[in-house]
NUSE-942880 format. One record per residue (C-alpha): residue number from 1; residue in three letters; chain; x, y, z. Coordinates in steps of 0.2 Angstrom, whole numbers, plus 2048, in hexadecimal, padded with zeros to 3 digits. Layout:
residues N
+-----+-----+----+-----+-----+-----+
!   i !  aa ! ch !   x !   y !   z !
+-----+-----+----+-----+-----+-----+
! NUM ! ALA !  A !   X !   Y !   Z !
...
+-----+-----+----+-----+-----+-----+
***
This chain:
residues 403
+-----+-----+----+-----+-----+-----+
!   i !  aa ! ch !   x !   y !   z !
+-----+-----+----+-----+-----+-----+
!   1 ! MET !  A ! C92 ! 6E6 ! 3DF !
!   2 ! ASN !  A ! C8E ! 6D4 ! 3E5 !
!   3 ! PRO !  A ! C7C ! 6CE ! 3E2 !
!   4 ! GLU !  A ! C7D ! 6C1 ! 3F0 !
!   5 ! LYS !  A ! C81 ! 6CE ! 3FE !
!   6 ! GLN !  A ! C78 ! 6DD ! 405 !
!   7 ! PRO !  A ! C73 ! 6EA ! 400 !
!   8 ! TYR !  A ! C74 ! 6E3 ! 3EE !
!   9 ! LYS !  A ! C6A ! 6D4 ! 3F2 !
!  10 ! ARG !  A ! C5B ! 6DE ! 3F4 !
!  11 ! PHE !  A ! C5A ! 6E3 ! 3E2 !
!  12 ! ALA !  A ! C56 ! 6D9 ! 3D2 !
!  13 ! LEU !  A ! C60 ! 6E6 ! 3C8 !
!  14 ! CYS !  A ! C70 ! 6E0 ! 3D0 !
!  15 ! GLN !  A ! C6D ! 6CE ! 3CB !
!  16 ! ASP !  A ! C68 ! 6D3 ! 3BA !
!  17 ! MET !  A ! C79 ! 6DC ! 3B8 !
!  18 ! TRP !  A ! C82 ! 6CD ! 3BF !
!  19 ! ASP !  A ! C79 ! 6C1 ! 3B3 !
!  20 ! SER !  A ! C82 ! 6CA ! 3A5 !
!  21 ! ILE !  A ! C91 ! 6C0 ! 3AA !
!  22 ! GLN !  A ! C88 ! 6B0 ! 3A6 !
!  23 ! VAL !  A ! C81 ! 6B7 ! 396 !
!  24 ! PHE !  A ! C93 ! 6B8 ! 390 !
!  25 ! ARG !  A ! C97 ! 6A7 ! 396 !
!  26 ! SER !  A ! C88 ! 69E ! 38D !
!  27 ! PHE !  A ! C87 ! 6A9 ! 37D !
!  28 ! ASP !  A ! C8A ! 69E ! 36E !
!  29 ! PRO !  A ! C8E ! 6A9 ! 35E !
!  30 ! ALA !  A ! C88 ! 69B ! 353 !
!  31 ! CYS !  A ! C76 ! 6A1 ! 357 !
!  32 ! THR !  A ! C79 ! 6AE ! 34A !
!  33 ! ALA !  A ! C7D ! 6A3 ! 33C !
!  34 ! PRO !  A ! C6D ! 6A4 ! 332 !
!  35 ! PHE !  A ! C6D ! 6B7 ! 334 !
!  36 ! VAL !  A ! C7F ! 6B8 ! 32D !
!  37 ! ARG !  A ! C7B ! 6AD ! 31E !
!  38 ! THR !  A ! C6D ! 6B8 ! 31A !
!  39 ! LEU !  A ! C77 ! 6C8 ! 31B !
!  40 ! ARG !  A ! C85 ! 6C1 ! 311 !
!  41 ! SER !  A ! C79 ! 6BB ! 303 !
!  42 ! GLY !  A ! C7B ! 6CB ! 2F9 !
!  43 ! VAL !  A ! C69 ! 6D0 ! 2FB !
!  44 ! PHE !  A ! C6B ! 6E0 ! 305 !
!  45 ! GLU !  A ! C72 ! 6F2 ! 302 !
!  46 ! GLY !  A ! C73 ! 6F5 ! 315 !
!  47 ! VAL !  A ! C6E ! 6EF ! 326 !
!  48 ! PHE !  A ! C62 ! 6F9 ! 331 !
!  49 ! LEU !  A ! C62 ! 6F6 ! 344 !
!  50 ! THR !  A ! C53 ! 6FD ! 34E !
!  51 ! GLY !  A ! C4C ! 6FD ! 35F !
!  52 ! GLU !  A ! C48 ! 709 ! 36D !
!  53 ! GLY !  A ! C52 ! 70E ! 37C !
!  54 ! SER !  A ! C5E ! 701 ! 383 !
!  55 ! SER !  A ! C5A ! 6F4 ! 375 !
!  56 ! ARG !  A ! C62 ! 700 ! 369 !
!  57 ! ILE !  A ! C6E ! 70C ! 371 !
!  58 ! PHE !  A ! C7C ! 701 ! 376 !
!  59 ! PRO !  A ! C79 ! 6F1 ! 36B !
!  60 ! ALA !  A ! C77 ! 6FB ! 35A !
!  61 ! LYS !  A ! C83 ! 709 ! 35D !
!  62 ! ARG !  A ! C91 ! 6FE ! 364 !
!  63 ! VAL !  A ! C91 ! 6F3 ! 354 !
!  64 ! ILE !  A ! C90 ! 702 ! 348 !
!  65 ! TYR !  A ! C9F ! 709 ! 352 !
!  66 ! GLU !  A ! CA9 ! 6F9 ! 350 !
!  67 ! ALA !  A ! CA4 ! 6F7 ! 33E !
!  68 ! LEU !  A ! CAB ! 708 ! 33A !
!  69 ! ARG !  A ! CBB ! 705 ! 344 !
!  70 ! GLN !  A ! CBE ! 6F4 ! 33C !
!  71 ! GLY !  A ! CB8 ! 6F8 ! 32B !
!  72 ! PRO !  A ! CA9 ! 6FF ! 321 !
!  73 ! GLY !  A ! C9D ! 6F1 ! 325 !
!  74 ! LEU !  A ! C99 ! 6DF ! 322 !
!  75 ! PRO !  A ! CA2 ! 6D7 ! 312 !
!  76 ! VAL !  A ! C95 ! 6CF ! 307 !
!  77 ! SER !  A ! C94 ! 6C7 ! 2F6 !
!  78 ! ARG !  A ! C87 ! 6CD ! 2EA !
!  79 ! GLY !  A ! C7B ! 6C2 ! 2E1 !
!  80 ! ALA !  A ! C6A ! 6BF ! 2E8 !
!  81 ! GLY !  A ! C5A ! 6CA ! 2E7 !
!  82 ! LEU !  A ! C4F ! 6D3 ! 2F4 !
!  83 ! SER !  A ! C40 ! 6C9 ! 2EF !
!  84 ! GLU !  A ! C48 ! 6B9 ! 2F6 !
!  85 ! ARG !  A ! C42 ! 6B4 ! 307 !
!  86 ! PRO !  A ! C4F ! 6B1 ! 315 !
!  87 ! GLU !  A ! C4C ! 69E ! 315 !
!  88 ! THR !  A ! C50 ! 69D ! 303 !
!  89 ! LEU !  A ! C61 ! 6A6 ! 305 !
!  90 ! VAL !  A ! C71 ! 69C ! 305 !
!  91 ! LYS !  A ! C83 ! 69F ! 30A !
!  92 ! PRO !  A ! C8C ! 6A6 ! 2FB !
!  93 ! ASN !  A ! C99 ! 69B ! 2F2 !
!  94 ! ALA !  A ! CA7 ! 699 ! 2FE !
!  95 ! SER !  A ! CB4 ! 698 ! 2F0 !
!  96 ! LYS !  A ! CAE ! 6AA ! 2EA !
!  97 ! LYS !  A ! CB5 ! 6B7 ! 2F6 !
!  98 ! PRO !  A ! CAB ! 6C7 ! 2F8 !
!  99 ! ASN !  A ! CB1 ! 6D6 ! 2F0 !
! 100 ! ARG !  A ! CBB ! 6DF ! 2FD !
! 101 ! ASN !  A ! CB3 ! 6EF ! 2F9 !
! 102 ! THR !  A ! CA1 ! 6E8 ! 2FA !
! 103 ! PHE !  A ! C9B ! 6EB ! 30C !
! 104 ! LEU !  A ! C8A ! 6ED ! 315 !
! 105 ! PRO !  A ! C88 ! 6FD ! 31E !
! 106 ! ILE !  A ! C80 ! 6FD ! 32F !
! 107 ! TYR !  A ! C73 ! 70A ! 334 !
! 108 ! THR !  A ! C69 ! 70D ! 344 !
! 109 ! GLU !  A ! C5A ! 718 ! 349 !
! 110 ! GLY !  A ! C4B ! 717 ! 353 !
! 111 ! ALA !  A ! C3C ! 70D ! 34C !
! 112 ! THR !  A ! C30 ! 71C ! 34A !
! 113 ! GLN !  A ! C3D ! 727 ! 341 !
! 114 ! ALA !  A ! C40 ! 717 ! 336 !
! 115 ! LEU !  A ! C2E ! 718 ! 330 !
! 116 ! GLU !  A ! C34 ! 727 ! 325 !
! 117 ! TYR !  A ! C43 ! 71D ! 31D !
! 118 ! LYS !  A ! C43 ! 713 ! 30E !
! 119 ! LEU !  A ! C49 ! 702 ! 314 !
! 120 ! ASP !  A ! C45 ! 6F7 ! 306 !
! 121 ! ALA !  A ! C57 ! 6F2 ! 302 !
! 122 ! CYS !  A ! C5C ! 6F0 ! 315 !
! 123 ! ALA !  A ! C5B ! 6E1 ! 320 !
! 124 ! VAL !  A ! C52 ! 6E8 ! 32F !
! 125 ! PHE !  A ! C56 ! 6E2 ! 341 !
! 126 ! GLY !  A ! C4A ! 6E7 ! 34F !
! 127 ! ALA !  A ! C4F ! 6E4 ! 361 !
! 128 ! SER !  A ! C42 ! 6E4 ! 36F !
! 129 ! ASN !  A ! C44 ! 6DB ! 37F !
! 130 ! SER !  A ! C32 ! 6D9 ! 382 !
! 131 ! GLY !  A ! C2E ! 6D7 ! 36F !
! 132 ! ARG !  A ! C1F ! 6E3 ! 372 !
! 133 ! THR !  A ! C27 ! 6F4 ! 370 !
! 134 ! LYS !  A ! C1A ! 6FE ! 366 !
! 135 ! GLU !  A ! C26 ! 707 ! 35B !
! 136 ! VAL !  A ! C30 ! 6F8 ! 355 !
! 137 ! VAL !  A ! C20 ! 6ED ! 353 !
! 138 ! ARG !  A ! C18 ! 6FC ! 349 !
! 139 ! LEU !  A ! C27 ! 6FD ! 33E !
! 140 ! PHE !  A ! C27 ! 6EA ! 33A !
! 141 ! GLN !  A ! C15 ! 6EA ! 337 !
! 142 ! THR !  A ! C17 ! 6F9 ! 32A !
! 143 ! LEU !  A ! C26 ! 6F1 ! 321 !
! 144 ! ARG !  A ! C1C ! 6E0 ! 321 !
! 145 ! GLN !  A ! C0D ! 6E9 ! 318 !
! 146 ! LYS !  A ! C19 ! 6F0 ! 30C !
! 147 ! GLY !  A ! C20 ! 6DE ! 308 !
! 148 ! HIS !  A ! C31 ! 6DF ! 310 !
! 149 ! LEU !  A ! C38 ! 6CE ! 312 !
! 150 ! HIS !  A ! C46 ! 6D0 ! 31D !
! 151 ! LEU !  A ! C41 ! 6D5 ! 32E !
! 152 ! TYR !  A ! C4B ! 6CE ! 33D !
! 153 ! GLY !  A ! C46 ! 6CE ! 34F !
! 154 ! ILE !  A ! C50 ! 6CD ! 35F !
! 155 ! THR !  A ! C45 ! 6CB ! 36F !
! 156 ! ALA !  A ! C45 ! 6C2 ! 380 !
! 157 ! HIS !  A ! C34 ! 6BC ! 37D !
! 158 ! ALA !  A ! C2F ! 6AE ! 371 !
! 159 ! GLY !  A ! C1E ! 6B0 ! 36A !
! 160 ! SER !  A ! C1E ! 6C3 ! 36B !
! 161 ! PRO !  A ! C17 ! 6CE ! 35E !
! 162 ! LEU !  A ! C28 ! 6D3 ! 358 !
! 163 ! GLU !  A ! C2D ! 6C0 ! 356 !
! 164 ! GLU !  A ! C1D ! 6BD ! 34C !
! 165 ! LEU !  A ! C21 ! 6CC ! 340 !
! 166 ! SER !  A ! C33 ! 6C7 ! 33D !
! 167 ! HIS !  A ! C38 ! 6BB ! 32F !
! 168 ! LEU !  A ! C46 ! 6B5 ! 33B !
! 169 ! SER !  A ! C49 ! 6B8 ! 34D !
! 170 ! TYR !  A ! C55 ! 6B5 ! 35B !
! 171 ! VAL !  A ! C4E ! 6B3 ! 36D !
! 172 ! LEU !  A ! C5A ! 6B9 ! 37A !
! 173 ! GLY !  A ! C60 ! 6AC ! 386 !
! 174 ! CYS !  A ! C64 ! 6B7 ! 395 !
! 175 ! GLY !  A ! C53 ! 6B5 ! 39D !
! 176 ! LYS !  A ! C46 ! 6C1 ! 3A5 !
! 177 ! GLU !  A ! C4D ! 6D1 ! 3AD !
! 178 ! GLY !  A ! C46 ! 6D5 ! 3BE !
! 179 ! ALA !  A ! C49 ! 6E7 ! 3BE !
! 180 ! VAL !  A ! C42 ! 6F5 ! 3B3 !
! 181 ! ALA !  A ! C54 ! 6FA ! 3AC !
! 182 ! ALA !  A ! C59 ! 6EF ! 39E !
! 183 ! THR !  A ! C6B ! 6E8 ! 3A1 !
! 184 ! LYS !  A ! C6F ! 6D6 ! 39D !
! 185 ! SER !  A ! C63 ! 6D6 ! 38E !
! 186 ! VAL !  A ! C6D ! 6E5 ! 387 !
! 187 ! MET !  A ! C7D ! 6DB ! 388 !
! 188 ! GLU !  A ! C76 ! 6CC ! 37F !
! 189 ! GLN !  A ! C6F ! 6D7 ! 371 !
! 190 ! ALA !  A ! C80 ! 6DF ! 36F !
! 191 ! LEU !  A ! C88 ! 6CE ! 36F !
! 192 ! PHE !  A ! C7C ! 6C8 ! 362 !
! 193 ! TYR !  A ! C80 ! 6D7 ! 356 !
! 194 ! GLN !  A ! C93 ! 6D5 ! 35A !
! 195 ! ALA !  A ! C92 ! 6C3 ! 354 !
! 196 ! ILE !  A ! C89 ! 6C8 ! 344 !
! 197 ! PHE !  A ! C93 ! 6D7 ! 33F !
! 198 ! GLY !  A ! CA3 ! 6D7 ! 34A !
! 199 ! GLN !  A ! CB4 ! 6D1 ! 347 !
! 200 ! ALA !  A ! CBA ! 6C1 ! 34F !
! 201 ! LEU !  A ! CBA ! 6C4 ! 362 !
! 202 ! LEU !  A ! CCD ! 6C3 ! 362 !
! 203 ! GLY !  A ! CCE ! 6D0 ! 355 !
! 204 ! ALA !  A ! CD0 ! 6CF ! 343 !
! 205 ! GLY !  A ! CDB ! 6C1 ! 33D !
! 206 ! ALA !  A ! CEB ! 6C3 ! 333 !
! 207 ! GLU !  A ! CE0 ! 6C5 ! 323 !
! 208 ! GLY !  A ! CD3 ! 6CF ! 32C !
! 209 ! GLN !  A ! CC6 ! 6C1 ! 32B !
! 210 ! PRO !  A ! CB6 ! 6C7 ! 332 !
! 211 ! LEU !  A ! CAC ! 6BD ! 340 !
! 212 ! VAL !  A ! C9F ! 6B9 ! 333 !
! 213 ! GLY !  A ! CAA ! 6AD ! 329 !
! 214 ! GLU !  A ! CA7 ! 69B ! 325 !
! 215 ! LEU !  A ! C97 ! 694 ! 32E !
! 216 ! GLU !  A ! C96 ! 682 ! 329 !
! 217 ! ASP !  A ! C99 ! 676 ! 338 !
! 218 ! GLN !  A ! CA1 ! 683 ! 343 !
! 219 ! SER !  A ! C9D ! 692 ! 34E !
! 220 ! LEU !  A ! CA0 ! 6A4 ! 349 !
! 221 ! PHE !  A ! CB1 ! 6A3 ! 353 !
! 222 ! GLY !  A ! CB8 ! 696 ! 347 !
! 223 ! GLU !  A ! CB7 ! 687 ! 352 !
! 224 ! PRO !  A ! CA9 ! 67C ! 358 !
! 225 ! THR !  A ! C9F ! 683 ! 366 !
! 226 ! THR !  A ! C93 ! 679 ! 371 !
! 227 ! VAL !  A ! C88 ! 67E ! 37F !
! 228 ! GLU !  A ! C89 ! 672 ! 38E !
! 229 ! GLU !  A ! C7B ! 66E ! 39A !
! 230 ! ASP !  A ! C80 ! 67B ! 3A6 !
! 231 ! ARG !  A ! C80 ! 688 ! 398 !
! 232 ! ARG !  A ! C93 ! 68A ! 397 !
! 233 ! VAL !  A ! C99 ! 68C ! 386 !
! 234 ! SER !  A ! CA8 ! 681 ! 380 !
! 235 ! GLY !  A ! CB3 ! 685 ! 371 !
! 236 ! SER !  A ! CBF ! 692 ! 36B !
! 237 ! GLY !  A ! CB2 ! 6A0 ! 36C !
! 238 ! ALA !  A ! CAE ! 69B ! 37E !
! 239 ! THR !  A ! CC0 ! 6A0 ! 384 !
! 240 ! VAL !  A ! CBE ! 6B2 ! 37F !
! 241 ! LEU !  A ! CAC ! 6B3 ! 385 !
! 242 ! ARG !  A ! CB2 ! 6AC ! 396 !
! 243 ! GLU !  A ! CC0 ! 6B9 ! 397 !
! 244 ! ALA !  A ! CB3 ! 6C6 ! 393 !
! 245 ! ALA !  A ! CA8 ! 6BF ! 3A1 !
! 246 ! ASN !  A ! CB6 ! 6C0 ! 3AD !
! 247 ! MET !  A ! CB9 ! 6D2 ! 3A9 !
! 248 ! LEU !  A ! CA6 ! 6D6 ! 3AB !
! 249 ! GLU !  A ! CA7 ! 6CE ! 3BC !
! 250 ! HIS !  A ! CB6 ! 6D8 ! 3C1 !
! 251 ! VAL !  A ! CAE ! 6E9 ! 3BD !
! 252 ! LEU !  A ! C9D ! 6E5 ! 3C4 !
! 253 ! SER !  A ! CA5 ! 6DF ! 3D5 !
! 254 ! MET !  A ! CB3 ! 6EC ! 3D6 !
! 255 ! GLU !  A ! CB2 ! 6F8 ! 3E5 !
! 256 ! LEU !  A ! CB1 ! 70A ! 3DF !
! 257 ! GLU !  A ! CB9 ! 719 ! 3E8 !
! 258 ! GLU !  A ! CAC ! 721 ! 3F4 !
! 259 ! GLU !  A ! CB1 ! 733 ! 3EF !
! 260 ! VAL !  A ! CAC ! 72F ! 3DD !
! 261 ! VAL !  A ! C9C ! 727 ! 3E1 !
! 262 ! ARG !  A ! C98 ! 735 ! 3EE !
! 263 ! LYS !  A ! C9B ! 744 ! 3E2 !
! 264 ! LEU !  A ! C91 ! 73C ! 3D4 !
! 265 ! ALA !  A ! C83 ! 738 ! 3E0 !
! 266 ! GLN !  A ! C83 ! 74A ! 3E5 !
! 267 ! ALA !  A ! C82 ! 751 ! 3D3 !
! 268 ! GLU !  A ! C73 ! 759 ! 3CC !
! 269 ! THR !  A ! C76 ! 753 ! 3BB !
! 270 ! LEU !  A ! C81 ! 745 ! 3B5 !
! 271 ! TYR !  A ! C88 ! 747 ! 3A4 !
! 272 ! PHE !  A ! C90 ! 738 ! 39B !
! 273 ! ALA !  A ! C9D ! 73C ! 38E !
! 274 ! GLY !  A ! CA4 ! 730 ! 381 !
! 275 ! ARG !  A ! CA4 ! 728 ! 370 !
! 276 ! ASN !  A ! C94 ! 725 ! 367 !
! 277 ! ASN !  A ! C95 ! 713 ! 36A !
! 278 ! GLY !  A ! C87 ! 711 ! 376 !
! 279 ! VAL !  A ! C90 ! 710 ! 386 !
! 280 ! ALA !  A ! C8F ! 722 ! 38D !
! 281 ! GLU !  A ! C7D ! 724 ! 385 !
! 282 ! GLU !  A ! C77 ! 714 ! 38D !
! 283 ! LEU !  A ! C7E ! 719 ! 39E !
! 284 ! ALA !  A ! C75 ! 72A ! 39D !
! 285 ! LEU !  A ! C65 ! 721 ! 39B !
! 286 ! LYS !  A ! C69 ! 714 ! 3A9 !
! 287 ! THR !  A ! C6D ! 723 ! 3B4 !
! 288 ! ASN !  A ! C5A ! 729 ! 3B2 !
! 289 ! GLU !  A ! C53 ! 718 ! 3B6 !
! 290 ! ILE !  A ! C5F ! 713 ! 3C4 !
! 291 ! THR !  A ! C64 ! 723 ! 3CD !
! 292 ! ARG !  A ! C55 ! 72E ! 3C8 !
! 293 ! LYS !  A ! C61 ! 73B ! 3C4 !
! 294 ! LYS !  A ! C61 ! 747 ! 3B5 !
! 295 ! SER !  A ! C6E ! 742 ! 3A8 !
! 296 ! ASP !  A ! C74 ! 745 ! 396 !
! 297 ! PHE !  A ! C7F ! 73D ! 389 !
! 298 ! LEU !  A ! C8D ! 748 ! 382 !
! 299 ! GLU !  A ! C93 ! 741 ! 372 !
! 300 ! GLY !  A ! CA6 ! 742 ! 36E !
! 301 ! THR !  A ! CAC ! 753 ! 373 !
! 302 ! TYR !  A ! C9B ! 75B ! 374 !
! 303 ! ALA !  A ! C9F ! 75F ! 386 !
! 304 ! VAL !  A ! CAA ! 76D ! 381 !
! 305 ! HIS !  A ! CA0 ! 774 ! 373 !
! 306 ! GLY !  A ! C93 ! 77E ! 37B !
! 307 ! ILE !  A ! C8A ! 774 ! 389 !
! 308 ! GLU !  A ! C96 ! 77B ! 396 !
! 309 ! GLU !  A ! C8C ! 78B ! 395 !
! 310 ! VAL !  A ! C7E ! 783 ! 39F !
! 311 ! MET !  A ! C88 ! 777 ! 3AA !
! 312 ! ASN !  A ! C8B ! 77B ! 3BC !
! 313 ! PRO !  A ! C97 ! 776 ! 3CA !
! 314 ! ALA !  A ! C89 ! 76B ! 3D1 !
! 315 ! ASP !  A ! C8A ! 760 ! 3C1 !
! 316 ! ALA !  A ! C96 ! 751 ! 3BE !
! 317 ! VAL !  A ! C9D ! 74A ! 3AE !
! 318 ! VAL !  A ! CA2 ! 737 ! 3AC !
! 319 ! LEU !  A ! CAE ! 735 ! 39D !
! 320 ! ILE !  A ! CAE ! 724 ! 395 !
! 321 ! ASP !  A ! CBF ! 720 ! 38E !
! 322 ! PRO !  A ! CC3 ! 732 ! 38B !
! 323 ! PHE !  A ! CCD ! 737 ! 37B !
! 324 ! PRO !  A ! CDF ! 73A ! 382 !
! 325 ! GLN !  A ! CE1 ! 749 ! 376 !
! 326 ! GLU !  A ! CD2 ! 752 ! 37D !
! 327 ! GLU !  A ! CD5 ! 74F ! 390 !
! 328 ! GLU !  A ! CDD ! 760 ! 392 !
! 329 ! LYS !  A ! CCF ! 769 ! 389 !
! 330 ! PHE !  A ! CC2 ! 760 ! 394 !
! 331 ! HIS !  A ! CCB ! 765 ! 3A4 !
! 332 ! GLU !  A ! CCD ! 777 ! 39E !
! 333 ! VAL !  A ! CBA ! 779 ! 39A !
! 334 ! LEU !  A ! CB2 ! 76D ! 3A6 !
! 335 ! VAL !  A ! CBD ! 76E ! 3B6 !
! 336 ! LYS !  A ! CC5 ! 77F ! 3B5 !
! 337 ! GLY !  A ! CB7 ! 788 ! 3AB !
! 338 ! VAL !  A ! CA7 ! 780 ! 3B2 !
! 339 ! GLY !  A ! CAE ! 779 ! 3C3 !
! 340 ! THR !  A ! CA5 ! 769 ! 3C0 !
! 341 ! TYR !  A ! CAB ! 758 ! 3C7 !
! 342 ! VAL !  A ! CB2 ! 74D ! 3B9 !
! 343 ! CYS !  A ! CB7 ! 73B ! 3BA !
! 344 ! ALA !  A ! CBA ! 72D ! 3AE !
! 345 ! ILE !  A ! CB8 ! 71A ! 3AA !
! 346 ! ALA !  A ! CC7 ! 714 ! 3A0 !
! 347 ! SER !  A ! CD4 ! 707 ! 39F !
! 348 ! ARG !  A ! CE2 ! 713 ! 3A1 !
! 349 ! SER !  A ! CE5 ! 722 ! 3AD !
! 350 ! THR !  A ! CDE ! 732 ! 3A8 !
! 351 ! SER !  A ! CDF ! 744 ! 3AD !
! 352 ! PHE !  A ! CD0 ! 741 ! 3B8 !
! 353 ! PRO !  A ! CCB ! 736 ! 3C6 !
! 354 ! THR !  A ! CCA ! 725 ! 3BD !
! 355 ! ILE !  A ! CC1 ! 715 ! 3C0 !
! 356 ! LEU !  A ! CCE ! 709 ! 3B8 !
! 357 ! ILE !  A ! CC7 ! 6FA ! 3AF !
! 358 ! PRO !  A ! CCE ! 6EC ! 3A4 !
! 359 ! GLU !  A ! CD2 ! 6F1 ! 392 !
! 360 ! GLY !  A ! CC6 ! 6E5 ! 38C !
! 361 ! GLY !  A ! CCB ! 6E2 ! 37A !
! 362 ! PRO !  A ! CBC ! 6E0 ! 36F !
! 363 ! PHE !  A ! CB1 ! 6E0 ! 37E !
! 364 ! ARG !  A ! CB7 ! 6F0 ! 385 !
! 365 ! ASN !  A ! CA6 ! 6F9 ! 383 !
! 366 ! TYR !  A ! C9D ! 6EB ! 38D !
! 367 ! VAL !  A ! CAA ! 6ED ! 39B !
! 368 ! GLU !  A ! CA8 ! 700 ! 39B !
! 369 ! LEU !  A ! C95 ! 6FE ! 39B !
! 370 ! ALA !  A ! C96 ! 6F1 ! 3AA !
! 371 ! ASP !  A ! CA1 ! 6FD ! 3B4 !
! 372 ! GLY !  A ! C95 ! 70B ! 3B1 !
! 373 ! TRP !  A ! C87 ! 700 ! 3B7 !
! 374 ! ASN !  A ! C91 ! 6FC ! 3C7 !
! 375 ! LEU !  A ! C93 ! 70F ! 3CA !
! 376 ! LEU !  A ! C81 ! 713 ! 3C7 !
! 377 ! VAL !  A ! C7C ! 705 ! 3D4 !
! 378 ! GLU !  A ! C87 ! 70D ! 3E1 !
! 379 ! ILE !  A ! C80 ! 71E ! 3DD !
! 380 ! GLY !  A ! C6E ! 718 ! 3DF !
! 381 ! LEU !  A ! C72 ! 70F ! 3EF !
! 382 ! GLN !  A ! C7A ! 71F ! 3F6 !
! 383 ! LEU !  A ! C6A ! 728 ! 3F2 !
! 384 ! GLY !  A ! C5F ! 71B ! 3F9 !
! 385 ! ILE !  A ! C57 ! 717 ! 3E9 !
! 386 ! ASP !  A ! C4C ! 708 ! 3E5 !
! 387 ! LEU !  A ! C57 ! 701 ! 3D7 !
! 388 ! ASP !  A ! C4A ! 6F6 ! 3CF !
! 389 ! LYS !  A ! C3B ! 701 ! 3CE !
! 390 ! PRO !  A ! C3B ! 713 ! 3C7 !
! 391 ! VAL !  A ! C2C ! 71E ! 3CB !
! 392 ! ARG !  A ! C27 ! 721 ! 3B9 !
! 393 ! ALA !  A ! C32 ! 717 ! 3AD !
! 394 ! ARG !  A ! C2B ! 706 ! 3A7 !
! 395 ! LYS !  A ! C33 ! 6F6 ! 3A1 !
! 396 ! VAL !  A ! C2A ! 6F8 ! 390 !
! 397 ! GLY !  A ! C2A ! 70A ! 38D !
! 398 ! ASN !  A ! C1D ! 70A ! 37F !
! 399 ! GLU !  A ! C14 ! 6F9 ! 37E !
! 400 ! VAL !  A ! C0A ! 6F4 ! 370 !
! 401 ! VAL !  A ! BF8 ! 6EF ! 375 !
! 402 ! GLY !  A ! BEC ! 6E3 ! 36E !
! 403 ! ALA !  A ! BFA ! 6D8 ! 367 !
+-----+-----+----+-----+-----+-----+
***
């Protein structure tokens, strides 16, 4: 993909995807400092991340996956009370280290289902690109009416209903997207959560120090970070972000094997199988919006636990970083049993035709997602699809009215 060349130049979607590279180069993790201080104040028993569609699937599920891989959650010091407003909360005494067994668990669910939950003791983050998603706005209105004091919004539009209902909000810097399918905003939402909850982008330090360490007079990467006039970030954190941006540029611009694209374009249904970290599930959604094809997300090893009964040779399966110990079973059930076409996106060779990508380190999920975007664009072009404008799907799937 190259948004400056045809046929990619015709579509805003390709430019939106390409803009994700700049999102990484200009993102300053220090923007999360007030949120981190609040979370580490000891007020909460958990953190709840909500949103609809692309604003939740990858950003929220990815950060939960990483939190469970790195440890049980966000280390905190106890002390403050839930009745304290965000602006009154201060950083815990730096000389008093948190109890190593005291962590904030992170949860996620759709905003309508969240209406059924007791969220009094949770910090609630709501992500909505437009800031007008009905389900998220309704949840925040309901929690506000109940006296909840810790509602945090993430949106691309200042002055939106979501921002007005939030006690503290972050306005995305990625800019407006030209296509219906959300792309660069998804990346920035995920980076924002990673900066709050994740380990340092180079991985945990010798003592496993989390990304959300000391915040006074320094960025969350441990060294001063400044944003220059051309929106390039300078500082130690900028180095790893630029490296990640280079990996995104590599996978977005790489040429894909024609046979892989052709077979996937011919498939009746595209299945994406992988971890419950948002990558495969988000690509299944993007398949509907970009290629107009039916799709499904097969979590973990679900692909070999019954669904093979209704799959057929005209379908195709894309494995995202498949579990090495399960490849033989996948081949036995899907290739030999069903006769379906199976390929993989991974940083290593697999038993299947594989699109090889950089390992990615702490950014591997972003790299996987970007490569999947590239693949879907090529499929859509081969099918003659208008990549920017689905027939039925809208930019704001369920918009609040009268606000």
